N, C-alpha and C positions, 0 to 999 in steps of 0.2 A: 183115610179119615176126614171126618170135621167135628171140631170138637167148641163149642163157647159155652165157656162156665162165667157163672157172675155171681161174685165175694162182696159181703157189706163189712166193710173197715171195721164197724162195731163187731160184728160176731163172725170174725174170720177164724179168730183160736187158732185151733192148729194146722189150720190151711194154709196158715202164712210161711210155716214152716219149712216148705220143700222148693217155694219161690227167694232166689237169690237177691235178684233184680225188677226193680220198678222203672219202668217206663214214660213220663208222659207224651205225649201224641197230638198236637195241634196247639199250639198257643201258641198267639200273636204279640208285637213287638212296639214302640216308634214309630218303626221302618212299616207297619200295615196304615193304608188309607181305608178308613171306613165313612162308605158316602153318607152324606146327610138326607136322603132320599126317605128316609120311615120318618122323619118329622111332621108332612103332613096325617098320617095316617095314623102316628103316635098321641096326638095334637087332638087329632078329634076325637075321637077313646076319649077324655078329658071335658067336663062340663064349663061348655062357656070359652071355652079354650078356643074352638075351630072360629068361634065369628070373630075373637082377638085378631087369630094368625092371619084370613081371610083381608081381615081391613089392614094387615101390614102388608100383606104380597100387594094391595088395592095400588098403597100408600110407592109401595116400590117401582110396580110398573108406570104410575103416572111420572114418579122421577126421572125415572129409567130405558122407555121407550118399550119395554121386556118381560115377563113373566120371570121367575128368581128360577134359578136352575140349580137343583137341590141334587143333580147329580155331578156338577161343578164346586161344589164344597162336600169338604173332607174333615174328618175332627182323626186324633192320631192316637194311639195307646196312649197311658201315662212311663209305662217299662222301656229304657232303653232297652238292648239283648244280652248284657253282664245281668241287668236286674234283677230280667224274666227269666235268665237260664238259673238263675241262681236260687232263688223262689221257688220255682217245682222240685230243684234239686233238694232242698230244706224239707220241702213235703215228706220229697219217697224218701229221706233219711230216717224222719221222726217213724218209721217205719219199722230201722234198723237196716235198710237194705239201701244195694248203692243202685243212682238215678240213671239211667238213660234219659234226656233230653231230645228231642227235635223239635226247635221253633217253626214253626211256617208261617209269615207274614201275608198277605194276598198278593199274589202275581210280584212276585223281587222276591231276591235270597240274598241280601245284602247284607242281613242281622246274620245268621248264619258264615257267612264269607272274612264277615269283620271278627267274631271270634274265633276263626281256628287260625288268626294270628295271635292269638295267645297262649303265652307255655299252655297253659290248665284246660284251654278251652278244646287244644285243636282236634279234637276226636268229634265236636260237633258235627253232626248230622247237614248236606246238606237240601233242605226241604222249600218248601214252597206248598203256601194253599194257593191251585187255580183254580182261577175261573173258567167254566165252559158253556157261551152262549149257546145253548141249544134247541132250533126249532120252540123261539117263542118265549123261554123262560132260561132260567138260569141254574145251573150246577155249579157243583165248588168240588175239587178232585184233591186231596190232599201224596204226593206226591213227597214221597221219604228216602232220601241219601240216594241222594244221583252223586256219578262219583268226581272228583270235581277235576280232571281232566275236562269233561263234556259239560260239566252244570251250564257255563253260560249258556255254550251254545246252546244247549236245548231250554232256558232259562226262554231266550229270545226268541227261540221257535212257537214258544208258549206264551206267546208276551204277543206275537202277531198274529197269531190265529184268535185270539181275544178279542182285537181288534180288531179281526176280520178272518169272520171266521168260515173256512171250507170245508164240509162238509166230508169230503170227498179225502180230504185231508188228516183226519181224526184219527185214522186204522192206522195209517204210517204211520204218524208221532209217538201213538198207543205201543208202538211198535219197537220203537226205538228208545219210549221211555225205559224201557221195562228187559232190555235186551241185557242189561246188568243183573246180574242174580241179587244183588244185595239193595236195589228198588224195594221199596212195598210204594204200592199202588191204593188207597181208602174211596170209597164214594162218599163224600162230608156227607152229612144232614139231607141223607137221601127226601127226603118226608115231608123239608121245609120249604117252604116255598115262600123261598125272605123277598122278591119285588112285589108280593102279591099280586102272580097276574091267573092266581083263581088258585083250588088249591086241584079239583078235579083234572085241569087241561093239564097241572104242575108235575100231577102221577102219573097224567096219561104219560107222558114224555121221561120221568124218569123211566118205567118200563121201557120205551125206545130206544130211550139210551145202554140198559141195561142189556136188553137184546142185539145193539147193534159193537157194544163192547165190552158187552164180559168176559173174552176169552182174558183181557187184560186187566180186572180187573178183583186185586188179589182180599179182601175183606170189606164187609158197608161196615158204616163207623157208630158208635152209639157217644149221642154229643151229650157232656154236661151243660149245656145251656138249653139244653130242649127238655119235652116232658116226659114222662117214665111211659106213661101211655102210646108217646111215638115209639120211642126203646124199645119198647116191646112190639109196638111192629115192626122194627126194620132186623128187630132179634128173626125175630118168623121170619122176614123174606130171607133175610142169610142162612137161615136152615134150608126154608126150598129151592132154593142157589144154589146149598151144597158149600159159602162160602163162610168163613170165622166174620162173626163180629165187632168188634174190636174199639180200646178207645179212641173217643179225642174229647179234648177238657172246650177250644174252644175260648180261652182263658185271652181279653182284653184289657183286664185290671189289673189288679193288686191280689185277690182271691184265686190261691194256685187251680189248675184245674182237676172238677171234681170227680170226674173219673180219670182210670190210668191203667196202662196193664202192669201184671205181674208175671214173671219170667225168671225160668231157669239159667239160663241166656246169656253170660256177660259181658258180650259185644253189642252193638247195633246191627251185625251181620248174620248175627247168627239167631238174632229176633228177628228179621226180616226173614230170613230159612223157614225158623219156628210155624210162622204165621204163612208165608206162600209156598211153600214144600209139605210142611207136615200139619197146617191149616189148625193147628195149634194154638186156640185164643182166654189169658185171660184176664175179665177184670175186674177191678177192686172200686167201689161204691163209694167215695170217703163222704165222709159226713156232712159240710158242707152239701151235698145233692141232698140231704133231706129238708133243708129250708124253702118254705116259700118261694116258687120263684120269682116273683115281684118283689120281695126283700134281698134280694141276690141283686137281682138290679137295678133296683134301687142303692144299693152301698154298689155295684159296679159304677152307677152315673155320679156317685160321691165321690170316685176315686178317679174318674174322669175331667172332674170341675176344680178341684183338690189345689192350691198351689203347694209346688214341688222347689223348694231353691234349690237340687243337687238334681236338675233332670241333665239325663246325657247331654242336650244339644244345647243345655243352655232356655230352654223354652218353660219360664218361671209360673207364669199363671196360663186359665184353662184358657183362655183367647188368642197367648200367645200358639196353642199346640191345633187350630183350627183353622184352618185355611180354604182360601178359596178364590178363581179369574174373576181379575178385576173383570166388568164390563165396558169399563172406556175402552184396555187392550190386551185384555184377554192375559195376562203376568200372574200368576200365582202370591197370590200378598196372604198372611198367618190374620183373622179377624177385630187381632191387636191395632191395627194400620189403618182398620175403618171407623174405631170408635174406642175411645181412652173408657177405663177402670171405669166404673161408677155412671158413664152418658150411656149404655145398650137400651137396646130400646124398652118396654114395660115387662112385656112377656116376659124378653132374657133373664132382669133381673129379678122378676115372679121368683121363676124359674130357681134362681141359684139360690136366693135365697130358703126355697124351700129345703133344696139339696145339705146346703149348709147345717141346714136343722138336723138333718140327720148324721151329720158327724158326731152329735155328741150322742157320748155309752146308754144314758137313759131313752132317749129316743128310740134308739133303733132298736133295743130291746123291747120299746113297748109298742114299737110298727112291726114287727116278730112276732109277737103274743098273738097283736089282732091280726094278723097274713094266714095265721097258722088255722090249722093244722098241716101239716108238713107232707108231700109228698105222700101217697100210699108205695110202696115200692115192691111187691109180693111180686115174683117171675112165673 
């Protein structure tokens, strides 16, 4: 059997009655490192900003004798593990369902390991979003609910592969990851060419990867931060492969996952069995997914740039949560060590001013109105 069903939360009605649990998959915490390599592509789309960035890059090159390495700088999501867990649970509980939450940071399992020390989150799944370099592109694999005895060793093996990929090792690694029956492997946002390597090349490599590793992939992800048209393509490909299409919110900021699963299962292990063995997946589209994607992204940027006196790690200001490797010695430092508040380059100050205007409720409402209509969510 293979059956994937989509429900819209605003019109689900009686369809919810038979499901006792909501499942939040693919959610990030302050333990994720989000590289800044997107900046040149993002700025190039803003009139006038590209030339300003090139001037700043030229000054940096003259000062340091090398180009800015955007891969050697990164930002971290604003919520710590406990805050991220509670945010996702609250949304599911608002549906009067119990919540199961799998946090999956990039290439580390620090958040779930920390949560499992606490009595009220001892059953948190040990999960990760694994970065897989593959034939000139980059793919992301959700590995959910690793057994605690071997989770650290498996994470170390995945990390080694990411740093030094050996294609011949990939099948052996997947075999090891899936030998535990309660572990779930999800191909995250398969059609997103995140690194801009070229859409045609990326999709060709996706198909080669599926052909190489199909045996160990349990589901394809519908992603809460990708357009509905792309998710519909994923649904069609999942059906062709006789795989479930499963939710993945990909939350990085303070908006809870826009896509979740609902299930009859009571534990995460039972949910995995439902996906792996029965190949049944029921996805719930939450109301925030209907909003224009540009507005949601702007709100998310506001979350990242906002001060937080209660930050888990004490990183109060936005530039305490952005890090880079110093050119002179290769050591890691927060951006706040490079310049004090109010002394940032003009481009950053202008961007901050725009983001902070968006914090006003009336402004955000007006921008949302301008950015409408919302996505059409026909199936």
